[in-house]
N, C-alpha and C positions, 0 to 999 in steps of 0.2 A: 219333222216331226216330232209329235208330241207323244215322250214317254212320261208313264207314271208310275210309279214304284214305290212299293214300302212292306213291310211286314210284316205275316200273320201272330203279329206278336204289339202287348205295350210295353214290352222290358227298356226301361233309360237304356238300359245294356247290351238291346237285341242285338245277336248275333246274325239272326235274318237281316234286320237292318243292310247291317255291313253287308253280306253280300247282295242283296236285291241292289245297294246304292253303287256294289261296285259294277256288276251285270249291266245296270240302266248305262251307266256310264260310257260302255264298251260299244254302246251301240253310235256308229257314225252319223253327223250331223244331226242332232236331236237337239231339242227343248226336255228339260230333265226337269220333273215334280215329285220330291219322294215325300207321301205324306207318313205320317204319324198318327194309329190306331186312338191315341191319348187324344185325339181330335173328333171323335168319335163314338165319343162314351155316352150310352146310353143306361137305362135300369136293365137288367136280366128280360129280356123278350120272353112274355107269357103273353095268352088271346086277352088274362084281363089286365094287362099294365097297355097292351093295343086299347083295349076300350077305353082307356081313361085318355089315352094320348096321343094315340088316333095313329096319323101315318110325320113321327117327325121328319122337323125341318135337318134334324143333322141324317136319319137317315136317305132323306132325297140329296145331302150336300155329298155324299157318295158316290152315291147314284149318277152323279154329275161331273163327278171325278173321273169316274169310270167312262160314261159317254165320253171325257173330254179327249180320251189318250186313242194313238194309233197303235200303241204297243200297251198292256202292262204287265208289269217287269213283278213277280209276285212270287216271295219266299217265305215259307209259311213255316210257326215252330211247333214243333210237337210239342205236344202234353198229353203223358200216354197211351199214346199210340195215332193221338187224332186231333183237331183243332186244338188252338188258345180259347178261350173264351172271349177272350178282348174279339176275335175274330169273328169268329161262330155270332157273336151278339151282333155285331152290325150288319153280317154277313143274313141274318136273320130279320132283324129290322128292316132291312134294303128291300128286301127278297118278297115283304108285303108290299111293297110300294108299286114292283117292279120281277118280274120272275126273272127277267133274262138280267139278273143283277152286273156281270162281266160282259154285258153291251156286244157281246160276239166277238170280244177286240182280240186281233192277237196276241197269244198272251205265252211268255218266257215262264213257266213255275220251277220252282227252285224248293229246297228244302236244305237245310243243315244241324249236326248239333255237334255235344262235344262227344259222343259215343262213333263209334264206326260206320255205320246203319246210315248218317247222313239223314234224317228224317223219312226215313223210306216208310213206314206203316202210313205216315199224313197224308205223304205225296200217294200213294195208294187210294185214302179214302178219295183224296182231291181228283184225283182223273178221274175214279168213277163215280160223282157228283156234280160236278163242277159244269159238264157239259151238258147238264140239265138246265143249268141254269145263265146260259152265255157264256160263261168255258171254254172259248176258243181255244184249246192249247196247243202249243204250235209244237214246245220243247218242252224237257223235263229235263233238269241238273239237279244230283242230289251232290253235296258235298259229306262227303266224312269226313269226322274228328278235326272237327273247325279248328284248337287250338294248336293242332300243328298243322294244318295246312292252310291257313292265314292270317297275314301280318298285318296284325292291326296296326302297328304305326303306319308304316307303308296303306297300308287299307285296299290289301288285293289277293289274292289267292298266290301264295307260298311254294302250292307243289307247282313243279311247270308242266307237268302232265295233265294233271286235273285244270288248270287253268287256261293250258293249250286245248284240252276238249270241250269247256263254257265258251273260247273265242272260237271254234269253229262253227258251234251250234249256233252263235250270234251271228256269224260273217256268211251262214247259209238259212237266216231265220227269216220263215216264210208269212209275209205281211199283209195279206190274202185276209182281208175280212169275209169272215160269212154274212148271208145274209142274215135281215132279223128276222 
């Protein structure tokens, strides 16, 4: 089983990438591919830019990664209550080539933040919009207060209760893919 994981962030120190990588590694008997949004940089999407650039190969490469996955593990950074620009931009460019960006692949959708709400605003946005773009969200997990609940050196959740909750989600994960 191939797991493709990434953070909705371009930060080289992304706490969401740390969470996504940890969670994806919990799936049993899987091949893990960790994406970096910095590998999918394009000019900010606009119709004018699209007229000039057409359908960029970088956006197609992102779609190819989504299509290659048996499971997607995505942890979204929350910027002012919504998606980061880096994530939204590749999402926009990719959706112009294929509306079902996430290919109806079973998805574990997550977020974390330094604050106590754990990215809950961006999760709500994603839960309501991603299904229109092939987001087959099977489970959602929020990790509040990242720096208090994640051991960066060990690369794992340090709060036993939250760690157990994530492990329960992964143990019970529904791998069924929706028909495209």
